[in-house]
N, C-alpha and C positions, 0 to 999 in steps of 0.2 A: 423694220418692223417685221418683215416677214421671219427675220432669223428669230428675234424674238418670240413671236406667237410660233414659232415651229418648234423652238427648245420648249417653250412652255409647255404645249400640246404632246410632246414626247415625253417630257419628264413625267405629265400627270399620269398620262396612259401607261408608261413602263411601271411606274410606282403602285399601279393600282391593281389589286389583287381580286376584286369582286366583279368585276365587268361581266355583263351580260354576254359580250363578245370577247375572244380571248384578246389580249393586245398585239399578239402576231397577225391576226387578221386584218388589223385597223391600220398596219405599218404602211400600205399603198397610198391611204388618202392622208397620211402625214407627209409625204412627199410631195401632194401637189402644190402647198406653197413653196416649196424649194426649188420648184423646176425655173424659177428665174434667177437664182442665187446658189451657184455649187458650192458656196462656201457654208450656206446654212443645210446645205444637204449633209454635209461633212459633219457639221455640229451635232447635227442630230441624230446621226447615225451612232457616232461616238458615245453621246449619252442614252440612247438607247441599248447599246451595247452593254456599257457598264452597269445600268440598272438591271436588265436583264440577267448578267452574270451575279449582280448580289440577289435577286430574285430569287435564282437557281439555286444558290448556295445556302439560302435562308432555307426554302422548301425541301431542300436534299438532306441537310443536316440540322438544323435548329428548330423547326417548327413543330417537331413532335418532341422536343427534348422538354420534360416539365420545368417551369421554372417558378419555384416558392418564393414570393417576395416576402412572406413571412414566417419561416422557416422557425418550428420549435425547437428549443431545446432538448435533448433525451433527459428524462429524470431520472437520478437513481436514488434511492431509499436505501441508507445503511441500517441494518441491526446491530447495536454493539451493546456491551455490557456497559462501560462508563466511557467518559470523554474528558478532556482539557476542562478545569485544571489538574484532574485524577492523571497521574502520570504512571504508565505501566508500558510493558512492551506491545500489547496489543493496542491499548489505546494510542500509542504515540505514531503506529504505524497507522492505523485507520485515518487519524486526523494526518498525517502526510499524505495519503493515499487521496483523500476527500479534496485536498488543496489543489491536490496534482491535478484531479480530474475537471475542479472548476475551473481551471486555467488553461483547460483543451477545450471548452465548451460544453460540459454537462452543468445541467441544475442539479446541484447534490443537496442532500438533507438526509438527517440522523436523527434515529431513535434510540436512545440509551436509557440508563438508570441515574437517578441520584447518588453520588457515592458517599451521601452521608443522611442518615437515619432524620426522620422530623422537618424534611424540606417536601415542598409540595411541588405539584406539577409545573414545570417552567418551560414556556417557548421563546427561544431567543437565536439571535442571529450573530455569529462569529465569524469573521473573514469571509461575509459572505454567503455562510453556510449555514441553514436553518436547523437548528439542534430542540429536540422535544426532548426533555427530560421527565423521565416517570417517577413518580413516589416511592420509595420502598419502606414497607411495613417492618420488614426483618431480613437477617441474612443467617441462612441454612448452609453449611458446607460450602463456604465461598460463594453460597448461589443470592445474588439481590431478588428478592421475593416483592412483587408488585400486584396486589390483589386484583386489583382494576386493569391489569394488562391488556386482556384482550379487547375491552370496551375501547381503553386509549390506541390499541394498535389499527380497530377498524376506524375509529374515526381519523385518526391522521392519516392511513393510507386513503380515504375517502377525501380530505382535503388536499394532500401533495399530490395525489393520482399519478403515481411513478409509472416508468415504462419496466422498472426491472427493481428486484429487491435483492439486496447483498448481506447475507447472514453471516456475522463473524461468529464462528462456534469456538468454545464451546459457550451456549449462553440459550438457558432453559426459557425463558421469555419466548424465544424463538418458536417453540413447541405451537404456541398459541394459532401461529398463522394456519396450521393444519386445519383448524375448526372456523376460519375465514372464509366466507366467498369471494370477498374482492381480493384477498391475498391469493387466492388459489387460480385467479384468473391469471395472474402476473407469472411471468418467468421471473425463476430464483436461482443466485449462484450463491454458493456455500464457501466461505473463505474458512479451512480447516487448521486453524493454528495449533490446536494440541488435543489430543485424546482425552476424557476425563479420568480414565482409570492408568495409574503410572505404575512404574514396576514395583513401588511399595506402596500404594494405596491406603488411604484412611479405612480403618474398619467398617464405618459407617457407611463411606462410599462405596465400598465394595459390597455392603449388604443390598444398598438402594440401586445400584446401579442396574440390575437386570430390568426394573421399574423403567428405569430413566433411558435403555437401550430401546424399549419398543417405539419411544416417540423419535430418538434419532434416528433408527434405521427408516422410519416412515419419513424422514424428512430428507433424509439423504435419497430415499426412493423417488421423492417429487421433486427433486432439484434438476434444473438442467446442467451444470456443470459445478463441478467441487476445485477448488483452488488450494493446493498442497504446497507448504515452504520448500522442500526438498524431496528428491527422490529417497533419501533413505528414510525419512520419517513417513514417506508413503508408501514404502515396502514393508516397515515395521509396525503399520497401523493397522490393528485386528479391525475396527469396524469400517476401514475403509475396504478392505479386500473384495467385496462383493460388488464393489463401485467403483473398479479402477478404469473403465473405460469412460466414466465421466470427467477422471482426475486430470489436471493441468499442474504443472509444476511451475511455480511463480515466487521468486523469492521476495523477501521481505525487502522494503527499499526505506529511504530517508532521503529529506532534502538534503543538499549539500550548503551547511552552515562554515562559515569560516569564523575562528573563534583565536582571537590571538594569545600566544602562549605566555604563562607568565610562570616559568619556572624557578624554582628558589634557587639560590646561589649555593646550597651545600651540595655536599658530596654523597656519593653513592647511588643506588637505584631507587628511585621511587614508583613504588606499584599502587596500583588502583583497583578497586573491585567493587562492582556496585549490582546489588542486587536483593531483593527480599531475602531476610534470616531464616531461611526454611532448612529444612533437612536435605533437598536435591540440589541446593546450591554448592555443597561440599567446602563449605568454608572453614568447617574445622582441620581437613587434609591442607588447606591453606597454611591455616596457623602452624599447625605442626611441622608444615614443610620449612618455614623462618626458622626453625630449631636446627636444622640442617644446613643452614648456608652461613658461610662467613663472609665477612665484609660488612660493610654499613647498608643496610636493606630497609625500607620503611615503607610500611603497607598502610593505606587509606581505604574503611571499608564502610560504603554508603548503604545504608536500607536500614529497614525496622523489621521486625517478626517475632515469631514465639520463640526462638533461637537466643535470641539478643543478651539475657542475662547469661545464658551458657556459655556464650561465645566470649564476653566479656571474661568470664570465670577461668576460661580455658586460657587466656592470652596474659592473665595475670598470674595462673600458677604457673605457665611456663617463663615467667618474668621477661615477659615481651612488652611489657607497658611502653616501653623506649622504643619500640619499633612498630606496632601498631595501633592505629587509633580508629575510634569510629565516628562516625556522623549520621544520626538515626534521621533527621528532618533535614533534606537537601531540596530546593527547588531545580526546576527543572534548568535553570541558568546558572545555578553553581555547580550542578553535576556536571556542565559542558565547560566549566573553567576549571575544574578538578581535572577531567581529562585532558584539557589541553595543556596541564602543567604538569601533569606526570611523565614517566618515561616507557611505561608498557601498561596493559590491561591484561588481569587475569582472571578467567571465568572458569572456577574448579569443578562445576557442575558434575553431579555422580549418576544420574539416570534422564532418561529422554522426557520427562517432563519436561526438559529445557529443549524443546522443539527445536529452535533455530537460534536464538541468542543475540536478540536485536542490538544489545550492547557492543557486539562486536563490529557491528557497522560503526557506532558511533566512535569507536576507536580509532577503526580504519579510516573514517572519514577526516577525523583529526591528525591522521599519519601517525598513528602509535601501533607498535606491534602486538601480538595478541597470544596468550598462552590461554589455549583451552583444553579442553580433554576429548578423547575418543568414544563418547559414549554411543554403544551400539543404537542405530534408530536415531538418532539426533543428527540435525543438521550443521551443527557445529565445526565438523571437520570437512564439511564441505565450504563453509562460509571463509574459514583459515585454511589457508594452503601451506602444508607443514614443509618448510624451509624456505618458503617464498614470501608470505604476511606475515608469518608468526612461528610459533612452536606447538605442535598438537604432542599430547602426553596421555598417558595411560590413566583411566580415571580410577577414582579412590585410590589414587598411590600417590603418597607424600613426597616419597624419595623421589620420582619424576617429575614434580613440581617443581623440587629444590634443586635438580639438577638443570632443568630450563632456566629457573630463575638465576641462577650463578652464572651459567652460560652469557645471559644478557648483560650482567654486572660485569663481568670480566671483558665483553667485546661491546663497546660503545659503538662500534662502527656497524656491526650486525645488527645491532637494535635501530641504527638511523637506516639501513637499507632496508630491514624488513618494514619499517613503517612506512618508508617512501612507496613499496611495492605495492604495500595495503591500500593507500590512498588511490592508487591508479587502478587497482582492483574494484575499490567502492567507486570509482567516478563509471567506470565501465561498465560495472554488473549489478550497481543495488542503489544507482541513484533515483529517485522517486520518479523521476519523468519516465526513465526507462522502463521501471517497472509499470507504472500506469498505463504505458503503450502496451505493454503484455497483458494487461488486465481488460483495456479496451476491446483488443482483438476478440478475446473469449467474449465479453457482452456483445459484441457485434454479431457473433456466430451464434449465439443464445436466442437474441432476437429477431435475427434471419429465422430461426428455425420455428419461431414461435408465429409468425405472420401468417 
């Protein structure tokens, strides 16, 4: 009985943190019941020492550590132009990044525009991401215009209560944030996908850009950090030159998706080119290049745009109808299958409006070699390593395109080698989880500075 009482009292006293008398001063009184039994004394001492050690460790290392059993996820609100099911380079990247951010613990939402006229405001949840789609009344110079955007932004920010705003530029709707008190209270990160004015701008864009630039510059001044997709693009971007201290280079990225190859049994080199049919994509040089290549070559061009009829006529006039196929409306799944079934991707862009070339990542992910151009200021030649993951040729040069195509056609082993190296580079540098980790580091730095 003495042993039981002594052990009980020792445990109670040593475990008590708020006694009016310190437990150490009570130790002599605890030994009184133990005088008749040495074994009891030993047991009491062991319990007291073990409990004292635990208490000391707790007080020294753990007691002052804040423990929040109801930790709130950090909330990120993205502002983009469009969102899935609309497919574009920026939109595909934005969606991939948001999904990756959600997987690492962020609460992610987005404000975008409806990509079709006549559709009203819509709030929906896609893959765990809340998407707010703003109605647009018209599209002016490739810019979707939502007349009630200011009021919608203010309302959504109040509802979502984000910790940080991630702005995907160019996007004129983001300018409304400059006039929103609730938005100005939050830290911003700008994702600079491309400049508005290209090497050969539309005269209307050139005329209106001075007005646009006033708000663009104010936005850049207000933001805490700017993400650019390549060092080359940063170095050549006129709007960013006064803000380089805020800029961080983070490449675009995509999730690793395996698509089974369904290569045709036909002989010859199968080339694939995907993108909007517009001037800066350089399709006309690629079609010309096919007239300079001997052997069996077939090119599939996927995309729609203002040069659709012109490029069809060019191929027909050059008697290339048996070598060139056009597909104007292809789903994302169909594009992935076409990518998996080709031998190589060609991206013949001729100016830095092609800021990065996300399609290059899609090809590298599929293990396909890439042929791209060395446009000054574009990130294409940073993505594709010449003679390692693909071939980089001079821009606006059909002869060099033809030479690169013929080289791959005559050397299947090289074609395979470049494709394997490209996939390895994709996994190492451009897989979306690695990209999301770099963006996360920027977020945390910005959020700490804003505290």
